[in-house]
C-alpha positions in Angstrom: -10.4 1.5 23.4 -9.5 -0.7 19.7 -5.6 -2.5 20.4 -4.6 -0.8 17.7 -6.0 2.6 18.4 -3.6 2.9 21.9 -0.2 4.4 21.6 2.6 2.1 21.7 6.4 2.3 22.7 8.2 3.1 20.2 11.7 2.3 21.1 11.4 -1.3 23.0 9.0 -2.1 20.3 12.2 -1.0 17.9 14.7 -3.6 20.2 12.5 -6.3 20.6 11.5 -6.4 16.5 8.3 -7.1 17.3 5.7 -8.0 14.3 2.1 -6.5 15.3 -0.7 -7.7 13.3 -4.0 -5.4 12.7 -7.3 -5.2 11.2 -9.4 -1.6 11.5 -12.7 -0.5 9.8 -11.8 3.1 8.1 -15.1 4.5 9.9 -13.1 4.0 13.1 -10.0 5.9 12.2 -10.1 9.4 13.5 -8.3 11.4 11.0 -10.0 9.8 8.1 -13.5 10.9 9.0 -12.4 14.1 9.1 -11.0 14.5 5.9 -12.9 12.1 4.1 -16.7 11.7 5.3 -18.3 8.3 4.9 -15.5 6.6 4.3 -15.8 2.8 4.8 -14.0 -0.7 4.1 -11.1 -2.3 6.0 -7.9 -2.4 6.1 -5.6 -5.5 7.9 -2.3 -5.7 7.6 1.5 -6.0 9.6 4.0 -3.8 11.2 7.5 -4.8 11.7 9.5 -2.9 13.9 13.6 -2.3 14.0 16.1 -0.4 14.2 17.9 1.5 11.3 21.1 3.4 11.7 20.4 4.1 15.9 16.7 5.0 14.7 13.8 3.0 15.8 12.0 2.1 12.2 8.7 0.0 11.2 7.2 -1.4 8.0 3.7 -1.2 7.3 2.2 -3.3 4.5 -1.5 -2.8 4.4 -4.1 -4.6 2.4 -8.0 -3.7 2.1 -10.3 -1.9 0.6 -12.6 1.6 1.1 -15.6 2.6 -0.4 -15.9 6.5 -1.1 -18.6 8.9 -2.3 -17.4 9.7 -6.7 -17.9 13.2 -6.6 -18.7 12.8 -10.2 -22.5 10.5 -9.9 -22.4 11.1 -6.0 -22.5 7.3 -6.0 -20.5 4.2 -3.9 -16.6 3.5 -5.0 -14.5 0.5 -4.0 -11.3 1.6 -4.1 -8.9 -1.6 -3.4 -5.5 -0.5 -0.9 -2.4 -2.4 -0.9 0.6 -0.5 0.5 4.2 -1.0 1.9 6.1 2.1 3.6 9.1 2.0 5.8 9.2 5.0 8.4 11.5 5.9 10.6 9.9 7.2 14.3 11.7 10.3 15.5 10.9 12.3 19.0 10.9 15.2 17.7 11.0 17.8 14.2 14.5 17.8 14.9 15.3 14.3 14.8 13.9 14.7 10.9 17.8 15.0 9.9 19.2 11.6 11.2 16.5 9.3 9.3 17.9 7.1 6.8 17.6 8.2 3.2 15.9 5.2 2.7 12.9 5.8 5.4 10.5 8.8 6.1 10.6 10.4 8.9 7.2 9.9 11.8 6.5 11.9 14.4 6.1 9.8 17.4 6.2 12.3 20.7 7.3 11.0 23.5 8.5 7.4 21.5 4.6 6.5 21.7 2.2 5.7 18.4 -0.4 4.1 17.2 -0.8 1.5 14.8 -3.9 3.8 13.5 -1.4 6.5 13.5 0.7 5.0 11.1 -2.0 3.3 9.2 -3.3 6.8 8.9 -0.7 8.6 7.6 0.1 6.0 5.1 -3.9 6.0 4.4 -3.1 9.8 3.9 -0.7 8.9 1.5 -2.6 6.8 -0.9 -6.6 7.7 -1.3 -7.3 10.2 -4.1 -7.9 13.3 -2.8 -11.4 13.7 -5.2 -12.8 10.3 -5.5 -14.0 9.4 -9.2 -14.4 5.9 -11.5 -11.7 5.0 -13.5 -11.9 4.7 -17.1 -13.4 1.0 -16.3 -15.8 2.0 -14.3 -18.1 4.9 -15.8 -20.1 6.2 -13.7 -23.6 6.3 -13.4 -24.4 9.4 -14.3 -22.5 8.4 -17.6 -24.0 5.2 -18.2 -27.3 6.1 -17.9 -29.3 7.8 -21.6 -30.1 11.2 -21.2 -33.9 11.5 -20.8 -35.8 11.4 -23.6 -36.8 14.8 -26.1 -39.7 15.5 -24.8 -41.9 18.8 -23.7 -39.7 22.2 -22.9 -40.3 23.9 -20.0 -39.9 27.7 -19.8 -41.0 28.9 -16.2 -39.6 32.6 -17.4 -42.2 33.1 -20.5 -44.6 34.8 -19.4 -41.7 36.7 -17.0 -42.1 40.0 -18.7 -45.5 40.3 -19.4 -46.0 39.1 -15.9 -43.3 42.0 -14.8 -45.5 44.6 -17.1 -48.5 44.5 -14.4 
């Protein structure tokens, strides 16, 4: 089991104000495999745990590159990833009301969560729903000139004649 996939005790990490560095292959994150088939790449970063208003919090940073499939030209698309998020780690949905205003609540059932779960949550917010090349990087299908006008094939030209038989 990869270190980033092991459930961690949120309260213990928050009390010790732990800093954990990670590096994760995107294809290994189960939450991304099911939603974004063919995702590749790697992210690395750090999670700093602490407390704010009695609530366990985590400051997550990530940096890396994702390779997705462009939905216009079906070719690989390199997408730089860079994000920072402040999350409050709550044991149940009922605890969401006590989350400080500048933190996003993230469910940590039983007071445990893995680095992989935190990273997946942030990536789901960062990655496009429909990956496509940006204006500065046109799709392969747009870059290629259309085929030269040649003989036009008309497969149904003789259909009426065949139907009379």
